[in-house]
Legacy VTK file of the C-alpha trace (Angstrom):
# vtk DataFile Version 3.0
C-alpha trace
ASCII
DATASET POLYDATA
POINTS 108 float
-38.549 208.147 -12.651
-37.315 205.799 -9.944
-36.116 207.659 -6.854
-32.776 206.837 -5.290
-29.902 208.317 -3.321
-26.211 208.794 -3.980
-25.238 206.025 -1.536
-27.260 203.519 -3.586
-25.749 204.762 -6.851
-22.269 204.349 -5.369
-23.026 200.857 -4.031
-24.604 199.804 -7.339
-21.619 201.006 -9.350
-19.331 199.084 -6.999
-21.373 195.887 -7.380
-21.341 196.278 -11.171
-17.635 197.082 -11.369
-16.822 193.825 -13.211
-19.792 194.020 -15.583
-18.951 195.546 -18.934
-20.216 199.152 -18.900
-22.110 198.429 -15.646
-21.298 201.711 -13.930
-21.812 203.632 -17.164
-25.307 202.121 -17.488
-26.231 203.347 -14.005
-24.955 206.838 -14.785
-26.823 206.799 -18.104
-30.065 206.063 -16.218
-29.397 209.179 -14.147
-28.551 211.368 -17.118
-31.673 210.219 -19.004
-33.878 210.933 -15.990
-34.966 207.319 -15.459
-33.357 207.540 -12.010
-33.532 210.668 -9.883
-31.513 211.477 -6.778
-34.215 212.410 -4.271
-32.368 212.310 -0.964
-29.747 214.538 0.637
-27.838 212.735 3.365
-26.866 216.096 4.841
-30.559 216.772 5.559
-31.154 213.390 7.239
-27.818 212.440 8.786
-29.186 212.144 12.350
-32.013 209.822 11.282
-29.670 207.730 9.129
-27.225 207.407 12.044
-30.055 206.318 14.380
-31.220 203.700 11.872
-27.690 202.333 11.471
-27.413 202.137 15.269
-30.775 200.400 15.628
-29.798 197.754 13.060
-26.104 197.483 14.004
-26.440 193.726 14.536
-27.605 193.196 10.927
-25.471 195.401 10.070
-27.215 198.128 8.082
-25.251 199.834 5.312
-25.377 203.556 4.667
-27.292 202.888 1.433
-29.869 200.756 3.269
-30.353 203.413 5.950
-30.891 206.051 3.277
-33.490 203.858 1.549
-35.348 203.223 4.817
-35.390 206.978 5.424
-36.671 207.544 1.880
-39.391 204.918 2.448
-40.489 206.888 5.509
-40.671 210.098 3.462
-42.587 208.458 0.591
-45.315 206.406 2.305
-46.693 204.748 -0.847
-43.286 203.729 -2.167
-41.750 200.294 -2.643
-38.048 199.528 -2.465
-36.467 197.664 -5.377
-33.625 195.660 -3.846
-31.576 192.488 -3.923
-30.913 192.862 -0.183
-32.911 190.421 1.919
-32.261 192.574 5.010
-35.231 194.674 3.900
-37.391 191.879 5.301
-36.076 192.918 8.735
-36.048 196.700 8.434
-39.054 198.720 9.577
-40.081 202.244 8.662
-41.036 204.406 11.606
-39.742 201.540 13.759
-42.712 199.223 13.257
-44.030 199.059 9.672
-42.700 196.588 7.127
-41.203 198.226 4.056
-42.877 197.084 0.842
-40.081 195.678 -1.288
-39.693 194.248 -4.752
-37.107 191.448 -4.633
-36.237 188.805 -7.184
-37.394 185.372 -6.092
-34.653 183.019 -5.025
-34.708 179.889 -7.155
-33.574 176.600 -5.655
-31.235 174.456 -7.701
-30.174 177.336 -9.942
LINES 1 109
108 0 1 2 3 4 5 6 7 8 9 10 11 12 13 14 15 16 17 18 19 20 21 22 23 24 25 26 27 28 29 30 31 32 33 34 35 36 37 38 39 40 41 42 43 44 45 46 47 48 49 50 51 52 53 54 55 56 57 58 59 60 61 62 63 64 65 66 67 68 69 70 71 72 73 74 75 76 77 78 79 80 81 82 83 84 85 86 87 88 89 90 91 92 93 94 95 96 97 98 99 100 101 102 103 104 105 106 107
């Protein structure tokens, strides 16, 4: 399964709010086990707060901070994202986070 956190699920459902059955599709992925919640904010709140402070000028969302923290916990992971800010974020303060992002097409 793909690993995620509740903040990302919430943000994704919000972004898909106008898509027909968008939120339902996300929840179906969870119920089928294709997505798995693998992060408890309660366990990492201090780290997440530090990350959000470090990247306050970006600014970093709660979901992004949780994903950066998850990337630190899972060293061989890649982040699937539409958020170009992941080009700026660093795990452990210095290492680029491998990310899968759709290519931006000019003229489209």
